[in-house]
LODRENKOL-492888 format. One line per 4 residues: number of its first residue (from 0); for each residue y, x negated, z negated of N, C-alpha, C. Coordinates in steps of 0.001 Angstrom, whole numbers, plus 500000, padded with zeros to 6 digits. Each point is the difference from the previous one (the first is absolute). Example, Ala and Ser with C-alpha at 12.3 -4.5 7.8 and 13.67 -1.06 7.14 Angstrom:
BEGIN
0) 494310:486810:492200:501190:500890:500000:501200:499100:500000 ~ 501050:500350:500720:501190:499180:499940:501090:500770:499270
This chain:
BEGIN
0) 487405:483983:496457:501059:500469:501581:499954:501738:499863 ~ 500952:500673:500556:499797:501447:500587:500119:500356:500906 ~ 499025:500674:500312:499831:500839:501365:500732:501014:499796 ~ 500535:500519:501409:500991:500963:500424:499161:501153:500865
4) 499783:501235:499862:499906:501012:501051:500997:500958:499927 ~ 499990:499935:501496:500950:501379:500613:499375:501335:500370 ~ 501187:500805:499738:499594:501359:500523:501162:500348:500645 ~ 500135:500640:500788:500611:500521:500793:499942:501677:499926
8) 500819:500854:499287:499795:501336:499452:501156:501033:500221 ~ 499950:501536:500092:500681:500645:499840:500469:500384:501505 ~ 500976:501134:500398:501065:500459:501080:501301:498227:499963 ~ 500239:499678:498808:500774:498852:500572:499637:498380:500047
12) 498542:500083:499999:499526:498867:500209:499936:498779:499198 ~ 500170:500378:498702:500161:499617:498875:499123:498659:499449 ~ 499881:498605:499741:499344:499165:499632:499387:500202:498161 ~ 498749:500654:500136:499554:499591:498657:499317:498742:499478
16) 499969:499405:499191:499461:498523:500036:499101:500164:498486 ~ 498861:499065:500195:498966:500109:499181:499941:498429:499426 ~ 500396:499547:498804:500074:498740:500161:498950:499493:499013 ~ 498954:499017:499981:499048:499726:499285:499617:498215:499813
20) 499546:500009:498886:499597:498442:500399:498606:500001:499623 ~ 499012:498630:499854:498871:499307:500331:498946:500580:498779 ~ 500928:500915:498904:498921:500615:499458:500193:501580:499937 ~ 500267:500677:501187:500011:500599:500631:500761:501338:499219
24) 500830:499510:499022:501128:500674:499415:501276:500275:500805 ~ 500518:501452:499954:500750:500368:500881:501263:500715:499919 ~ 501028:500037:500607:501507:501154:499574:500131:500442:501422 ~ 499996:501170:499963:500674:500879:501224:501206:500203:499937
28) 500845:499722:501026:501791:500102:500041:500427:500484:501191 ~ 500831:501564:499846:499946:500793:500572:499467:500428:500582 ~ 498885:501432:499145:498766:500516:501002:500887:500927:500680 ~ 499602:500392:501360:501076:500696:500943:498785:501246:500459
32) 498502:499634:500052:498986:500584:500215:500462:501633:499962 ~ 500375:500947:501255:500086:500839:500130:498584:501411:500346 ~ 499801:499598:501193:498662:500608:500174:498623:499999:499279 ~ 498761:500581:500198:498791:499793:499084:499633:498840:500817
36) 500479:499901:501323:499099:498345:500897:500296:499258:499465 ~ 501979:499617:499207:500410:499370:499545:499626:499402:498749 ~ 499632:501441:499295:499890:499515:498468:498322:499360:500055 ~ 499466:500321:500901:498727:499843:500236:499799:498365:500212
40) 500745:499500:500576:499816:498515:501017:500818:499045:498751 ~ 500700:500487:499174:500436:498849:498905:498806:500381:498914 ~ 499690:501051:499330:498734:499832:498963:499341:499390:501061 ~ 499615:500332:500863:498144:499268:500539:500331:498150:500026
44) 501332:499568:500232:500600:498569:500114:499391:499886:498585 ~ 500669:500474:498669:499737:499677:498927:498527:499959:499566 ~ 499352:500791:500474:498414:500289:499563:499200:498731:500897 ~ 500338:500142:501256:499065:498809:500192:500355:499042:499925
48) 501045:499292:499692:500741:498691:499595:499393:499854:498545 ~ 499324:500915:498969:500170:499852:498693:501019:499970:498820 ~ 501140:500686:500533:501085:499290:499558:500594:500842:498500 ~ 500502:499120:498904:500182:501090:499119:501729:499699:499821
52) 500210:501051:500487:501203:500635:500041:500902:499988:498430 ~ 500670:499078:499947:500697:500063:498228:501451:500238:500129 ~ 500733:500056:501545:501201:500636:499451:500862:500598:501257 ~ 500865:501042:500060:500552:500812:500700:501725:499940:500032
56) 500556:499395:501300:501662:499606:499944:500030:500566:500960 ~ 501395:500258:500039:501045:500497:501049:501099:499126:500205 ~ 500398:499684:501198:500932:498898:500024:501129:500734:499911 ~ 500109:501695:501072:501034:500847:499390:499434:501265:500353
60) 500585:501120:499752:499658:500945:499648:500079:501146:501276 ~ 500489:499620:501140:500212:500707:501197:498895:501195:500040 ~ 499728:500855:501102:498483:500835:499502:499235:499348:500697 ~ 499935:499480:501421:499212:499184:500591:499161:498955:499445
64) 500806:499573:498839:499075:499007:499233:499576:500354:498765 ~ 500046:501455:499259:499221:500521:499269:499012:500994:500482 ~ 499824:500350:501049:498755:501199:500243:498487:499768:499075 ~ 499824:498957:500042:498403:499615:499252:500439:499502:498632
68) 500807:500345:499689:500172:499620:498671:499006:500344:498623 ~ 500290:501832:500289:498708:500791:498955:498850:499538:500888 ~ 499874:499827:500780:498464:499797:500034:499419:498582:499817 ~ 501025:498617:499785:499496:499117:499420:499419:500077:498338
72) 501331:500431:499535:500572:500175:498694:498608:500755:499520 ~ 499456:500615:500825:499022:501373:499325:498468:499259:500487 ~ 499704:499676:500885:498923:498903:500387:499708:498826:498907 ~ 500907:499709:500010:500041:498560:499042:500471:499761:498453
76) 500244:501596:499667:500332:499858:498937:501522:499123:499558 ~ 500811:500077:500937:501326:498955:499825:500959:500998:500157 ~ 501453:498952:499424:500972:501019:499770:500827:498637:500632 ~ 501243:500706:500548:500911:499610:501129:501231:498960:498884
80) 500166:499118:501279:500916:498851:499487:500999:499995:500988 ~ 501428:500156:499709:500793:500021:500817:501421:499010:499383 ~ 501140:499808:500717:500990:499817:499541:500845:501024:499003 ~ 500408:499946:499509:500913:501069:498931:501195:500643:500923
84) 500453:499697:500727:501104:500576:501185:499267:500946:500787 ~ 498626:499672:500482:499444:500705:500769:499162:501295:498998 ~ 500143:500650:498974:499759:500879:499757:500829:501154:500438 ~ 501035:500102:500011:500933:501021:500689:499258:500405:501139
88) 499830:498994:500980:499435:499982:501298:498747:500785:499720 ~ 498659:499525:499389:498972:500284:499880:500033:501717:499666 ~ 500984:500378:499041:500365:501421:499620:500354:500962:501432 ~ 500407:499327:501383:500487:500595:500812:499074:500322:500986
92) 498771:499338:499661:499203:500197:501336:499353:500851:500464 ~ 499652:501383:498800:499712:500943:500132:500941:500513:501591 ~ 501403:500271:499440:501170:500207:500605:500064:499903:501314 ~ 499738:498075:500340:499651:499748:501492:499069:500175:500316
96) 498654:500501:499689:499258:500386:500613:500042:501294:500323 ~ 501119:500548:499662:499690:501270:500654:500979:500360:500641 ~ 500823:499116:500637:501487:499566:500639:499171:499371:501372 ~ 499108:499423:499598:499137:499206:501325:498791:501262:500281
100) 499438:500821:499720:499199:500634:499863:498669:499478:499818 ~ 499671:499235:499054:498679:499617:500034:499561:500476:498498 ~ 498624:499888:499575:499196:500362:498861:500545:498793:499459 ~ 500183:500348:498611:499636:498556:498528:499664:500803:498787
104) 498783:499309:499520:499253:499604:498752:501097:499628:499568 ~ 500865:500373:498978:501109:498802:499157:499279:499339:498796 ~ 500206:498771:499690:499633:499424:499090:500565:500127:499179 ~ 499912:500691:498724:500412:500339:498626:499390:499227:498614
108) 499750:499121:500018:499355:499392:498996:500848:498982:499145 ~ 499808:499179:499334:500819:498796:498943:500626:499410:501110 ~ 501675:499317:499912:500136:498856:500745:500281:499069:499528 ~ 499797:498582:500510:499955:498809:499077:501051:499268:501162
112) 501048:499113:499013:500321:499492:500965:500521:498499:500389 ~ 500302:499244:501148:500127:498914:500313:501463:499293:500556 ~ 500028:499064:499420:501433:499565:500450:500266:498736:500036 ~ 501320:499786:500977:499816:498564:500240:499640:498712:499434
116) 499317:499172:500006:498910:498797:499306:499166:500408:499818 ~ 499730:501317:499705:498292:500278:499258:498945:499417:501049 ~ 498725:499704:499234:498944:499539:500574:499059:501026:499842 ~ 499419:500634:501567:498662:500774:500193:499042:498777:499531
120) 498960:500098:499477:499072:498681:499471:498390:501337:501157 ~ 499307:498626:500528:498916:501074:500504:498658:498426:499718 ~ 499373:500079:499049:499586:498669:499741:500593:498844:499795 ~ 499985:498990:500722:500847:498843:499909:501157:499731:500596
124) 499744:501177:501170:501306:500176:500801:501157:501114:499354 ~ 500971:499260:500597:501174:500898:499450:500890:500760:501553 ~ 500618:500601:499540:501325:500845:501255:501381:500160:499075 ~ 500636:499392:500385:502043:499846:499073:500326:501139:500874
128) 500417:500802:499058:501145:501356:500406:501223:498877:500240 ~ 500507:501023:501327:501376:499548:500551:500564:501270:499968 ~ 501373:500175:499379:501026:501261:500973:499983:499895:500466 ~ 500544:500783:500759:500270:500108:501637:500821:501382:500016
132) 501058:500237:499822:500613:501123:500303:500627:500318:501175 ~ 500320:501316:500560:500808:500077:501381:499164:500982:500715 ~ 498469:500205:500053:499716:500811:501128:499367:501196:498621 ~ 500377:499373:499051:499422:501068:498455:500540:499717:499139
136) 500216:500143:499041:501231:499632:498863:498872:499315:498897 ~ 498509:499974:500219:499402:499247:499338:498744:499054:500494 ~ 500461:499983:501675:498739:499108:500580:499606:498626:499375 ~ 498758:500080:500072:499634:498529:499708:499095:499375:500671
140) 499508:498288:500365:499649:499676:500485:498909:499320:498920 ~ 498746:499951:500372:498994:499103:499655:499189:498742:500333 ~ 500983:498776:499296:499697:498613:500838:498914:499245:499284 ~ 499003:499406:500816:499442:498971:499403:500335:498300:500404
144) 500142:499188:499534:500784:499115:500038:498396:499342:500573 ~ 499272:500073:499179:498492:499051:500613:499679:500357:500824 ~ 499817:501193:500585:499371:500440:501409:501071:500410:500787 ~ 501099:499603:500110:501487:500238:500802:499495:500738:501102
148) 500299:501586:499009:500009:501045:500612:500765:501048:499114 ~ 501086:500836:500692:500765:501087:499029:499628:501252:500459 ~ 499737:500830:499489:499876:501291:500039:501345:500889:499881 ~ 500765:500193:501480:501371:500407:499683:500516:501188:500438
152) 498994:501027:499641:500628:501679:500325:500638:499657:501173 ~ 501255:501185:500027:500145:500416:501211:501850:499213:499649 ~ 499988:498650:500008:501166:499453:499660:500346:499109:501104 ~ 498537:499433:500710:500164:499458:501175:499005:499991:500992
156) 500195:500371:501074:498838:499843:500805:500078:498935:501166 ~ 499036:500186:501118:500299:498752:500780:500827:500165:501119 ~ 501127:499378:499830:501317:500272:500729:500725:501023:499610 ~ 500205:500326:498988:500722:501137:499500:499969:500290:498276
160) 500641:500610:500126:499855:500712:498099:499914:501258:499561 ~ 500080:500448:499083:499839:501364:499699:501376:500868:499773 ~ 499382:500915:500314:501105:500943:500245:501076:500482:498826 ~ 501330:500465:499805:500214:500146:499041:500759:500734:499873
164) 500278:501537:500819:500577:500548:499893:499265:501745:499331 ~ 499036:499733:499320:499296:500874:498976:501163:499641:498800 ~ 499758:501240:498975:500290:499952:498617:499628:498751:499522 ~ 501328:499291:499239:499703:498754:499470:499759:498824:500637
168) 499790:500462:501056:500502:498494:500989:501416:499476:500092 ~ 499918:498696:500474:501242:499147:499696:499771:498701:501461 ~ 500844:499827:500683:499625:499395:501138:500087:498231:499341 ~ 501664:500188:499590:500216:498658:499731:499177:499255:498998
172) 499787:500958:498941:498960:499913:498560:498881:499526:500912 ~ 499278:500446:500906:498545:499478:501187:500295:498742:500189 ~ 501084:499885:500914:500194:498593:500875:499901:498873:498400 ~ 500732:500387:499120:500512:498820:498829:498234:499624:499445
176) 499133:501130:499776:499012:500149:499700:498996:498861:500507 ~ 500269:500212:501743:499242:499345:500691:500207:498270:500330 ~ 501372:499527:499624:500635:498953:500298:499593:499339:498743 ~ 500340:500460:498835:499756:499303:498668:498614:500242:499390
180) 499530:500982:500416:498770:499870:499083:498824:499627:501242 ~ 499891:499922:500620:498913:500083:501457:500030:498877:500664 ~ 501400:499760:500637:499869:498659:501146:500317:499053:498789 ~ 500028:499937:498552:499916:498753:499614:498496:499281:499264
184) 498769:500740:500867:498907:499968:499847:499477:499169:500486 ~ 499164:499278:500408:499432:498845:500991:499766:501000:501166 ~ 500371:499356:501387:499790:500283:500975:498392:500757:500695 ~ 499388:498911:499242:498808:500744:500330:498780:500700:499306
188) 501155:500440:499077:499411:501595:499510:499933:501363:500824 ~ 499056:500419:500004:499084:501327:500429:500652:500940:499987 ~ 500649:501035:500270:500568:501245:499899:499465:500987:500409 ~ 499398:500620:499175:499103:500969:500175:501245:501628:500013
192) 500626:500504:500828:500976:501298:499880:499344:501407:499934 ~ 500499:500399:500129:499822:502525:499121:499362:499975:501802 ~ 500800:499723:500642:499688:500518:501785:499832:498416:500495 ~ 498875:500208:500856:500388:498975:501237:498871:498838:499811
196) 499904:498938:500595:499217:498810:499669:500737:499059:499339 ~ 499251:499285:499608:500184:498776:498898:500907:499311:500695 ~ 500912:499216:499517:500839:498967:500360:499942:498712:499130 ~ 500997:498949:499768:500488:499231:499338:501340:499918:499729
200) 500464:499218:499221:501392:499717:499314:500413:499314:500622 ~ 499423:499297:500720:500557:498664:500722:500629:500779:501560 ~ 499008:501058:500757:500022:500679:501002:501615:500538:499581 ~ 499804:500845:499372:501166:501033:499825:501175:499288:499324
204) 500262:498982:499987:501342:499058:499749:500313:499714:501306 ~ 499007:499798:500844:500538:499298:501238:500123:501347:500717 ~ 499456:501241:500172:500018:500872:500893:500129:501685:499618 ~ 500291:500129:498946:499990:500873:499298:501919:500782:500643
208) 499794:500997:500981:502063:499839:500328:500492:500418:499040 ~ 499542:500747:498701:501078:500704:499052:500727:498550:499238 ~ 499734:498640:500423:500361:498520:498943:499927:499419:500865 ~ 500252:500279:501784:500278:498879:501313:501127:501023:500852
């Protein structure tokens, strides 16, 4: 069974996720830790719970989701996994940091690619990669059928969707991603978004104003 720990980090109030199993193996998704206090909170959680962090993943590479990549990679001797269409977004991160006036210790290590249908293994558990472009060109979601949960990045939020006015955004593509890739999942699936509170597929199908 997978457990999910949520941290709300950085000036954008971005959700960073630590996914871990009963054997204390863990994946860190979208580390957005920015301040020393935020970095300490994330690393302390790993240490206190004696987690073995085995993978670093970005659902997409907008600045608020990549601020802690370098720290996590260096601390746990990891390399970054993204969708190939996000490499251009990752390369733009230093410029985005300057635009927003924030400091970025940019990850510059090797990249590994996750594509539609790939499986991320964590012991006996797995997360399926679902490609959901629209908010960014290579946005991915990570879906556990067994645990009925999905890490959704900025594709969908409670009562909302991700913005599409940034470079590479496409509003029609985002709506199609949600309708064709997410709303076809069971209603009881818990959605863990990149910002704000968690929700469910069933709730969003009924109440999300962008689809009703």
